[in-house]
C-alpha positions, 0 to 999 in steps of 0.5 A: 484564513485558514491555518495549517501546518505540515506534520510530517513527510516522506520520501517514497523514491517512487512516483505516488499515485493514490494514498488512502487512509484505513476507515478504521482510523487506526493510524494505517494508510495505503498508497500506490506507486508508480515509476520505479516500483509499481507497488502498493505500500501499508503504512503506520503513522507514528507518535510525533509524525512520520509513517513507517512502512509495514508492508510492500507489495510488488505484484503489479507489472505497470504503474498502480494508478487507481486505489478504492478501499471498501467501507469496512477497509478489509478489501482494497482494489487496484487498478494498473495501467496494463489494464489489471485489476487486483483485490486485496484483503488487508486485515488478514495476517500473512507471512512475507514470502520475501524480506530482506533483514533491516528493511520492511517486508516485500510479499512476492505474489505469483501471477497464479495466485487467486483473485484475491490477495492478502497484503498482511 
């Protein structure tokens, strides 16, 4: 019989639609969410278990139902319930446009921004 044990759990306070580990093997993962946040989140696994949220992206207007990561791990495509696809560069640094002291970063990206967006 297979033996397994849970190493960690996180409360995200929203519907989790997708989870994808970084192909770089760096302990980072991306999640997409539906109600109530409709966001993408970038996480890093912590020594001893648990996750630290690195960034949140609240750009989609509807539930983010689909996620695919390119083979090189640099590009992510997300698909929302309203039919919108968005392409994201996840390995390029960027400064958050909105941040609340003491919480994780949130990026506010305008509708008029380019097709390819940067998470960090």
